[in-house]
DOZATI-969301 format. One record per residue: residue in three letters; x, y, z of N, C-alpha, C, O, CB in turn. Coordinates in pm, whole numbers, plus 50000, padded with zeros to 5 digits. Glycine has a CB too. Layout:
// DOZATI-969301
ALAXYZXYZXYZXYZXYZ
...
END
This chain:
// DOZATI-969301
UNK239914386037064240014379836922239994366736925240724362037012241174383136850
UNK239364358536855239434344736829240344340536721240484346936617238174340136802
UNK241004328736753241714322236662241414307336650241104301136752243014324636688
UNK241504301036526240924286236520242244280136462242754283736356239414283436414
UNK242724270536546243904262936508243644249336458243084241236533244804261936618
UNK244014245636328243644232036295244624222136336245804223236303243414230836156
UNK244194212336406244984201336471244484188036461244904178636528245144203736608
UNK243514187336371242654174836352243404163736267242974152236273241254178736278
UNK244534166636188245214156936125245624144136195245594143636318246244162736079
UNK245944135536134246534123036196248154121736203248784112536256245994111036114
UNK248624132336141250004131236136250834118636087251774113336146250334133636255
UNK250214114735956250634102035902252104103035857252914093935873249704097835783
UNK252384115435798253784115935722254834116435847255994113535818253944130835610
UNK254574119535971255544117736083255554104636142256384102436229255294127036189
UNK254704095036105254774081736181256224075136168256864076836064253634071236121
UNK256734067836268255974064036390255964073236519255564069436629256484051236431
UNK256434085236492256414094936586255134098836659255024101336779256914105236529
UNK254204098936568252554101936599251834088636624250604088236628251714109736461
UNK252554078236641251634067736693251004069236800249894064036812252164057136710
UNK251574076736904251104076237023250614091637075249814093737166252184069637106
UNK251264101236998251084114537037250464123236922250714119236808252404120037081
UNK249714134036934249224141336811250354150236760251174155036838247904150236842
UNK250384152336644251614158936574251974172036651253124173736691251284162736412
UNK250904182036674251014194836734251514193436868251954203836917249764201936735
UNK251564182236946252034179737073253604174637070254234173237175251084169437138
UNK254054172636966255564171636954256254181737009255864193236989256004170936825
UNK257174179637072258114191537117259134195937020259854188536952258884187937244
UNK259124210537021260334215736958261024224037054260564233837113260054223536832
UNK262434217937065263264221937185262574223437302262344234837343263944233837167
UNK262114211637374261484210737507259924215037524259194212737620262314219237598
UNK259644221237415258024226837436257264222637325257704223537210257814243737444
UNK256104217937352255094212437242254844224137136254544235637168253564207537314
UNK255004219537007254624228836896253384236836922253404249036909254424221236769
UNK252294230536958251144238936984251224249837096250504259737092250074230237016
UNK251984248137179252184259737303253074270237230252834282037251253064253337462
UNK254014267037152254594277537078253854287036990253984299236986255444272337007
UNK253054279336920251974285836832251114293636901250934305336865251154276636762
UNK250484288437006249464295437096250144310137143249544320737125249114285137238
UNK251294309437196252124320637245252324330537133252244342337168253494315537299
UNK252544328237014252614338236912251434343836889251444355836859253094333736796
UNK250134336636896248874342136880248604351636991248144362636960247874331636872
UNK248814348937111248504359437224249354370337213248924381137254248664354137367
UNK250574369737160251324382037136250694390737041250904402837040252644379337090
UNK249884384736956249114394336848247804398836916247064406036848248714386136697
UNK247454395937030246374402237084245144389537088244104392437148246004416336988
UNK245234379837044244374368137045244084365737190244944362937274245034355636974
UNK242704367137215242244363037365241774348437373241844342937483240974372437417
UNK241324341937271240584329237274241184319637148241114323237031238904332637257
UNK241684309137184241984298237086241164287037081240934280637184243204293337105
UNK240604283336954239764271436931240554261636861240934264136747238494274536853
UNK240894248336928241544238536869240464229936801239584223836863242404231336967
UNK240614230136673239684221436573240214207436581241314205636527239724226836410
UNK239624196936639240194185336655239354174936601238134175736602240504183336784
UNK240014164836552239244151736477239254140636593238754129636570240174145036322
UNK239744143036700239694132636811239824139936958240064151936972240954121436789
UNK239634130537063239534136937196240644146837212241744145737158239604126537310
UNK240214157537297241034168137350241984166837461242694176337495240254177237385
UNK242014153937527242664150837642244384153137631245044158437720242234135937673
UNK244844148637522246334152137495246654166037500247684169637558246764147537362
UNK245774175237438246024187637437245804195737584246584204437622245224192437329
UNK244724191937651244384196537782245564194037880245754201737974243094189637831
UNK246264184237860247514183337952248434194537922249104198038019248294169537935
UNK248624200237824249364212437775248824225937842249574234837881249214213437616
UNK247554226437848246854237537888246154235838031245004231738020245874240737781
UNK246494237438130246044235138258244764244538272244824256238235247194237838366
UNK243704239338322242574248038330241994255138198241264265038204242934258138425
UNK242384249538084242034253437958242384266937933241574273937873240714251537934
UNK243634272237975244194284637967245504282937935246024271737946244034292138081
UNK246274295037888247504295737868247814310037897247624318337809247864290837739
UNK248274313538013248414327738070246954334438070245974329538127249484336937975
UNK246974345138006245554350837997244734347237887243644352737873245584364737995
UNK245234336337789244604332037675243644319837725244054312237813245694328037561
UNK242494318437672241604308537691241724300037578241934304037464240294313137711
UNK241544285937619241704276437509240304267537510239804262137609243134266937531
UNK239814267337381238524259737371238704247937281239694247937207237354268637319
UNK237884238337278238024224737198236884223037128235754224237176238244212037283
UNK237194219736990235974215736901236144202736832236944202036738235694226336790
UNK235454192236873235874180036830234804175736719233634173036747235994169936953
UNK235254175536607234384171236483233634159336504234244150136557235214168736360
UNK232374157536472231774143536464232124134636361231954122436371230434144236456
UNK232714141636239233374133336143234444141436086234514153236120232434128136036
UNK235274136736008236184144835925235654153335841235074149535739236984137835854
UNK235814167735877235254175935781236254185535700235904197035671234244183735850
UNK237404180835667238304187835591238554202335632237884206335727237874187335459
UNK239384210335579239714222635638238844232235652238824238435758240604227635583
UNK238024235035556236824245735571235834241135665235404248535754236054248435435
UNK235414227735648234484221635730234874223435894234074227035981234414206335684
UNK236134220535913236714220436049236674236336106236204239036216238334214036042
UNK237234246636015237084259436051235814263536088235664269636194237504266735960
UNK234704260736001233474264836046232874258136153232084263936227232674264735951
UNK233214245036170232554239336299233124244336429232454246136531232684224136303
UNK234394246436418235184253036538234764267936559234684272136674236824252736509
UNK234504275436461234094289236483232594289536535232214296436629234264297536348
UNK231804281236461230414280436518230304276836663229524283036735229624270636444
UNK231204265036720230864262736836231244271936925230834270137040231214252036866
UNK232024282936902232294292037010231444307536962231524318037025234124293437029
UNK230794305736856229864315436823230584329536765230164340936784229004317936952
UNK231894325336683232494336936626231674342236538230974335936459233684334836568
UNK231764356636553231084366436495231504378436414230794385336341230544370136578
UNK232974379636442233684389736403234804383236335234904371136321234034398636510
UNK235994395836277237204389136240237834380336328237804382336450238084397836208
UNK238474369536271239234360136341240434354936238240494357436118238244348136394
UNK241414346736319242544341036261242364328436241241494323136310243644342636328
UNK243034321036153242994308036121244504304136105245254310736034242114305735995
UNK244994291236186246354287236159246324272536150245724265136227247354292136266
UNK247034269036047247344252736069248404249436160249484255236171247764245535937
UNK247984239636224248624235636372250054230536356250704228736459247734223136451
UNK250624227936234251854220336219253064230936155254054226036101251504206736115
UNK252924243136164253594253336112254504260136218253934262636324252634262436054
UNK255644263136211256464272236293256844284436204257404283536095257764264836349
UNK256464296536267256724307736191257004319636298256624318936414255494310636090
UNK257674329736248257634342336314257054353036261257454364536275258724346036339
UNK255824348436183255064360236135254534368536236254114362636335253994356336053
UNK254444381536234253724391436306252334391136249252024396136140254394405436296
UNK251454384336337250014383736310249374397036308248424399636235249334375336411
UNK249914405236390249244420436405249564424536274248684431336223249884431736530
UNK250604422336201250844430436074249944423935968249474431135880252454430336026
UNK249684411735970248714403435882247204409835906246414411235812248764386135929
UNK246934413036018245574418736038245454433535984244474438335927245214418336192
UNK246524439336011246434453135967246384453235825245594460935770247534461636016
UNK247174445435756247084444835597245784440335550245354444935444248144435235535
UNK245084431335620243864426635587242834436935590241944437435505243544416035669
UNK242944445635692241924456535710242154467335617241184473235571241914462235850
UNK243644471435575243764481235477243384477635345242984486335268245004485635474
UNK243474463635306243074462035169241614460835161241054463935056243724450435106
UNK240894456235272239434455635268238924441835215237934440535144238894467035179
UNK239734431535260239284420135185238464411135280238494413335401240494412435121
UNK237744400935227236914391035311237874381735378237554378035491235864382635222
UNK238854377735333239864367335372241184372535326241284378735220239554352935309
UNK242194370135403243614372035368244694362735405244874359735523243994383435417
UNK245434358035307246324345535334247714351635337248134360635264246204333135216
UNK248374344935437249834347435459250494339735357250174328135330250354343535602
UNK251524346835295252264340335185253734341435198254254352335224251874346035055
UNK254474329735178255854331235187256574327435042256054320434956256354322035306
UNK257824333535035258424327934891259264316434904259864314435010259334338534815
UNK259364308034800260274295834808261014295034681260554298634572259484282234833
UNK262114290334701263054289734587262424280334457262474283934340264504283234647
UNK261934269834495261294260434393259914258234412259464249634488261904247334391
UNK259204266434339257694267534370256934254234308255744252034329257054282234298
UNK257754245934231257084234234150256384223434216255674215234158258034227734073
UNK256644223834345256014213234440254834219434514254224212734596257084207634550
UNK254514231234489253604237234586252334243634489252454243934367254474249734683
UNK251244247934551250314256034494250674270334501250764275234614249104253734552
UNK250914278634389251504289534389250264300734383249204298534325252564289534276
UNK250554312034447249594321834445250124332834371251304335934389249164325534576
UNK249294340234277249704349634196248874362734263247674361534286249414345534037
UNK249494373434288248924386234339248924397634244249914399934175249654390634457
UNK247854404734237247704416834177248474429434241248894427734356246304419034174
UNK248714441734180249394451934242248564457134384249154463034474249574463734129
UNK247304454334389246424458234490246464449734597245714451634693245164459434446
UNK247344439334592247324428734705246184416834693246024407534772247074436534844
UNK245454419734576244224408234585244814396234512245694397834428242654413134504
UNK244384385334541244874371734480244074370234327242854369334307244434357434598
UNK244944370334249244464369334109244074354134058243104351833986245624375334016
UNK245004343934108244684331134072245624321234166246524326034235244884329433913
UNK245354307034162246254297734211246614289834104245774286234022245764290034318
UNK247934286334094248744276934008249034265834076249844267434167249974282233959
UNK248554253534057249024241234131250274235634074250314233833953247974230434130
UNK251324232534151252554229434102252884230633971252834221833885252804218534131
UNK253324244933956253504250733816254734245733747255774242533806253574266033820
UNK254524245333616255724240033534256524252433495255964263333499255274231433399
UNK257774251433457258794261433429258094270833336257564266133236260144255333366
UNK258034284233362257384293633284255924295733283255374303833207257714291333169
UNK255314288433368253804290433367253344301133460252184305233457253074277433406
UNK254344306333553253914316833641255394323433693256404317133722252884310333771
UNK255214336133696256384343333756256384345233908257274351233968256474356733696
UNK255254339233970255284340234121256044328434197256064317234146253814340634174
UNK256604330734305257064320434384256574320334520257204315134613258394320634385
UNK255384326334533254664327134666253744315834693252944312434605253874339734675
UNK253794309434812253044298434852252044301934971252224311535046253994287434890
UNK251034293734979250224296435082250944290735216251294278935225248824290335053
UNK251154301135330251904296335437251084292435555251584291635667252864306035474
UNK249764289735529248854284235638248254294535771247724290435874249734272135703
UNK248484306735740247784315235851246834325035761247264331035663248974324535957
UNK245624325635805244714334835740244094343135843244144340035962243654327635658
UNK243544353035803242654362535866241234362735790241224365935671243344376935864
UNK240194359835846238924358735775237874366435849237904366435972238484343935759
UNK236884373635776235674377335827234604366635850234444356735778235204386835745
UNK233914369735954233034360335999231974356735865231414345735858232274366736136
UNK231804365835778230894362435663231514349435577230764343235502230764376235562
UNK232744346035591233344334835514232594322535571232664312035507235014333735531
UNK231934322835678231314309635739229934307035651229384296135633230934311735919
UNK229554318835606228404316135499228644308235394227654302535346227954327435437
UNK229884305835336230164300135225230284284735250230554277035158231324306335170
UNK230074280735378230564268035427229324260535488228874264535595231734270135534
UNK228794250135428227634244035479227984236535614229114232135636227034234435371
UNK226914235435704227014229035826227364214335802226814207235718225744230735905
UNK228354210535886228714196635886229044187935763228884175735764227764190935943
UNK229524194935657229634189435542231174191535495231584202935470228564195135450
UNK232004180235484233374182535420233604189635338232994187435233233884174135375
UNK234494200735341234924211435233236394215235258236904216935369233974225435240
UNK237054216435125238304222135157238274238135130237654244235044239414214835071
UNK239084242735225239284260035226239944262535104239564271735031240284267135357
UNK240994254435071242114256134968241494254434824241724262034730243344244934993
UNK240664243134822240134239234677238614245834652238214248234538240024221534663
UNK237914248234759236474254034742236314268834763236014276934675235504247334840
UNK236584271834905236314283034948237264294634894236704305334867236284281635082
UNK238384293934879239264303034844239114304534689239104316234653240654299234893
UNK239004295734595238604297634469237294307434458237334317234384238384284134411
UNK236204304534532235094312734517235324327134554234784336134490234024307334592
UNK236174329634664236584343234691237444350034583237364362034557237294343334816
UNK238254341634526239074347534419238184352834300238404363734246240094336734367
UNK237274345134267236254349634156235634361434192235414370034106235154339634127
UNK235324362934309234774377034356235714388634394235314399734430233944374934476
UNK236854385234385237994394834404238024398634563238324410134598237784408734305
UNK237734389234652237414392234766238644385234874238574386134997235924387634781
UNK239674378734804240614372834879242034379334848242434380534733240554358134855
UNK242774383534963243974390534954245104382134998244944372135067243914402535030
UNK246224386234958247424378635007248514388835045248714399234982247974368334895
UNK249224384635158250384394035207251644383435222251664373135290249964402535369
UNK252534387835151253914380235148254744386535251254754398735260254684381035004
UNK255504378635335256524382035405257834373135411257704361635369256024383735519
UNK258934376535454260114367835456260414364435611261544364135658261404375335382
UNK259374362135676259754357535823260044342435824259644334535739258524360535931
UNK260684339735914260864324835927259494316635931258444320335985261694321936059
UNK259734303835859258634298435816258894282635791259734280535704258184306135696
UNK258384272135845258644259135815257464250735843256924252535953259784254635885
UNK256954241835762256104232435777256744220335838257734214635791255504230035657
UNK256024216235964256984206336040256204191436008256264181636082257104210336230
UNK255534191935894254804177935876255434164635823254854153835809253754179935788
UNK256774167635793257494154435774258874155435855259364166235889257764151235608
UNK259454142735882260434140835975261624150835943262124156836039260854126135974
UNK262074152935829263214160535805262844175535838263674183135888263704158335658
UNK261604179235809261254193435848261014194935998261364205636047259974198135773
UNK260454185236081260324184636219261734186636279261924195236364259674171236261
UNK262704178736234264044177836271264664192336246265244198136338264774166136189
UNK264534198036118265004211036100264464222236195265234230236249264724214435966
UNK263074222536215262564230336304263324232136460263614242736515261244225236309
UNK263524219336505264404219136620265634223936602266014232436682264554207236671
UNK266494220036501267784223336487268084238736470269094244136514268254215836379
UNK266954245736391267064257636373267124266336492267824276436493266184260436298
UNK266354262536600266414269736729267754266136808268314274936873265104266036818
UNK268234254436804269454251136856270604260436804271314266836881269714237036827
UNK270754260836649271614267036606271774281336585272764287336544271734262136527
UNK270474286336624270184301936645269784307336500269854319436478271614310736707
UNK269364298636405268774303536291267504311236298267164320236221268594293336212
UNK266834306436402265464314136439265614319436566265374312936667264144305336440
UNK266084333636567266454338436688267724333836787268564325736748265384336836750
UNK267764338836895268954334436973269074319336990268074312337006268924340737110
UNK270414314036987270444298736995269884293537135270114299737239271984293236975
UNK269174282637130268474277837257269284266537289269844260037201266884274037243
UNK269374263337431270034250937493269284238937449268074237737469270054251337653
UNK270104228637379269404219037342269274207137435268494198037411269844216037230
UNK270094207437547270034195937625269094200537752269394211037809271564190637664
UNK267974192837798267224195237890267714194138024268474184538037266294188637872
UNK267534200938129268104199338256267714185838326268374181138418267704210838337
UNK266584180138276266244167338328266854156038251266704144738297264804165838332
UNK267484157538147268194147938072269364141838150269944147938241268674154237947
UNK269694129238110270904123538171272024120838053271884112037969270514109538252
UNK273084129238060273994128837952275424123238035275924129438130274104145037870
UNK275804114137996277244111238048278324120938016278394125537902277734098337996
UNK279194124338115280254133538071281244127837967282184134837929281014137938189
UNK281054114837920281974109437831281064109237693281594105537589282564094137884
UNK280044112337694279234114337567279464126537485279924136037548277844114437599
UNK279234128137354279384138937282278074141837214277484133937140280504137537193
UNK277614156237255276434159237193276764173037094277324182737145275274161437311
UNK276394173036965276704182736891275404188336823274624181036762277724178436802
UNK275264199836836274094207536758272754197636757272214195036649274614211336586
UNK272284192736870271284183436884270544188237005270994196137087271804169136894
UNK269144181637006268304181737111268164170637187267714160537135267214184737076
UNK268524170737323268284159937413267104162137510267324167537618269504157437488
UNK265984158437480264854162637567264784156137705265554147137739263594159937498
UNK263744161637789263574158037921263474142537932262744136537853262364165037976
UNK264204135538031264134121638070265004112737975265174100837999262654116938069
UNK265614119937853266424110937751267824108437824268354116837896266664118937591
UNK268304097137800269594090437848270444088937735270084084237627269374076537915
UNK271594093237764272804092637673273944087937737274504095537817273144105337616
UNK274464074737711275434068037790276794072037746276934079637651275244053437783
UNK277854066937814279144070037799279504065337647279034055837583280004063237917
UNK280444074437611280984072637469280154073737345280584071837231281514060337460
UNK278764077237383277874078737273278074093537206278514103437265276354076237325
UNK277664092937076277684105937015276414109536942275864101536867278804106636923
UNK275944122236965274644125936901275144138536813275814147836857273364129737020
UNK274714137036686275104147236608273904152536525273304143936462276224142736524
UNK273454165636515272394170336429271114160936455270504156136359272894170036273
UNK270774158636568269714148036605268754153336703269104163136769270344135136666
UNK267514147936721266534151636833266194137736904265524128736851265094159436772
UNK266654137237013266184126837119265014131537178265114141237253267184123937231
UNK263894126237157262764130537215262594124337363263354115737407261634127137122
UNK261474129737436261434126437582261354111037609260534103837551260184133537648
UNK262284106237705262474092137736263244083837640263394071837666261234086337750
UNK263754089237529264674082337451266004078137523266494084437617264974090737337
UNK266534066037466267834063337529268754057837429268414050537336267714053737645
UNK270084062237456270984059237357272084052837446272514059137542271434071937267
UNK272524040737417273474032737499274934036737456275254043337356273214016537479
UNK275734031537551277294033137524277794030537388277554020237325278074023737611
UNK278604041837338279254040537221278444038937090278944034236988280064030337236
UNK277144043337100276404043536984276604056236920277064065436986275034041037009
UNK276314057736801276404070936702274994072036633274474064136555277684069236574
UNK274524083436680273254088636613273614101036545274194110336599272064091436714
UNK273194100636404273444111836314272094114136239271394105136194274674108636211
UNK271794128236231270674133436147269604125836168269004121736068270924133936007
UNK269194122736282268064113336331267004119336426267284129336493268694101536405
UNK265834113836433264924115336542264784103436628264524092836571263644118936493
UNK264914103536755264994088536824264114091336967264484097937064266884082736862
UNK262804083936949261934084637060262194070737138261804069437254260374086837012
UNK262764062037080262884048737145264284044437211264794051837295262554038537042
UNK264824033937177266194029237232267054024537141266734014537077266104019037327
UNK268184030337121269404027437047270484019637118271184024737206269974039637004
UNK270604006437074271583998337157273054001437140273484007237040271413984037126
UNK273753997937232275163998337250275853996837112275573987437038275603987337349
UNK276744006237078277774003836952276954004136832277443999336730278613989136955
UNK275624009536828274894010536697275294023536625275784033136685273324010336719
UNK275074023136494275244035036408273654037736358272994029336297276404031936275
UNK273214050236392271784054436328272114065436246272734075036292270574058936437
UNK271744064836121272074076236047270704079535960270104070935894273434073235955
UNK270294093435971269164097635892267844087335917267134083135827269644097735734
UNK267684084436055266584076436068265504082636174265644093236234267094062636109
UNK264514074636184263244079436271262984067236357262394057836302261814083836177
UNK263304066136477263144055136574261914058936657262014068536734264454052936667
UNK260654051636646259684052236734259824048536876260784041536909258814045936686
UNK258974052536963258934050037086258944035737128259474031737232257934056237129
UNK258304028137039258224013337056259304005237023259353993337053257234008336988
UNK260284012036953261234003236882262644004136952262984014037017261344007536727
UNK263443993136933264763993337008265623988036891265393977336835264843983637157
UNK266713997336857267563992536772268703983536838269393987836931268074003836701
UNK268843971636789269753962436847271103965936859271563973336773269733951536782
UNK272013961236969273303966236988274083961136844273813950936780273963959937138
UNK275053970636815275993965436700275193968736574275803967136468276373948436709
UNK273933973136566273423974436441274043987236361274603996436420271933975136455
UNK273883986736223274063998836130272774000036041272433992635949275413997036033
UNK272094011636091270844014236007270964028435932271644037735975269484014136105
UNK270324028735831270574043835766269014046135681268414036935625272234043935635
UNK268664057335685267544060635600266264054335628265394054035541267864057735470
UNK266084049535738264814040135776263944045935874264434054335949265224026435835
UNK262614042435888261674045935974261534031236060261284020636004260294051735893
UNK261754032536205261674020736275260694022936394260894031936476263064016236319
UNK259584014036400259254004036285258744011236164258404023136167258153993336328
UNK258704003536058258054011635923256604014035954256014005936025258134002335771
UNK255904026035900254844028135903253884019635852254024015935735254814037335867
UNK252774015035925251774004235864251004011335750250154005135685250663998035980
END
């Protein structure tokens, strides 16, 4: 079985972390997000993954030696121009000749969804396409999906006002599709699956939805990316993971609390790291205090960094106090 993974975005909401690395290659507790996602697909019986790219595949090829991950084969489909979500799905699917049921996943989500269950429900309902849905406490910032008793999608309600809908289910970014969906998408023409393809399927009652309460998070913003890391360290998602890489250098006099210290990161004596992620190669000098932040660059001695994102090319001067900033500010 094939899966198409959408990884062609520029990761603008995560800048400056994505200035030099594609968003899905950012690590979640020492392993690239894309690797964690592919492993979940392999567990569901997917044999081939097609990465739908908007730029060169080299950064991803570094994560998949020989274009494989275990027994799973990895293919690359580089769009000739930005094709939006539906266009990217179709371009990737056609590039490898998909002609049967396949899975589609947004490359910036972390979830414990059992894709096998989603496939089984898709076949039971008999839909042309099926969307994984997840409940949220406040649906007003999302596009909400209303389901009928038969599991068929009745309508989408974009950013509903209070009382406009009783549904709190949102599109969680994993789909099962029949190959016939590709017939709805023109060749090499930008098209949105959410705004064009899904509404057409709803009109014909051919789109289903399946809601689960599995762990799910969109990692597209810095606070969400930080949360995805800390959820693993804190055991919110399965058994708690070790946050400090064996190849990191952490002084015995430093304090690390519920944080990730990635490979090659350095934490000097007297430094305190709390609720934060130090990405590979980050450096925190003596007596610095890093809280609720993501650091890819350098934090100088005695500095306080609170609710910040520090890019790989940035150095926080010694003795500074910075809060709620992206450094350097995204262009």
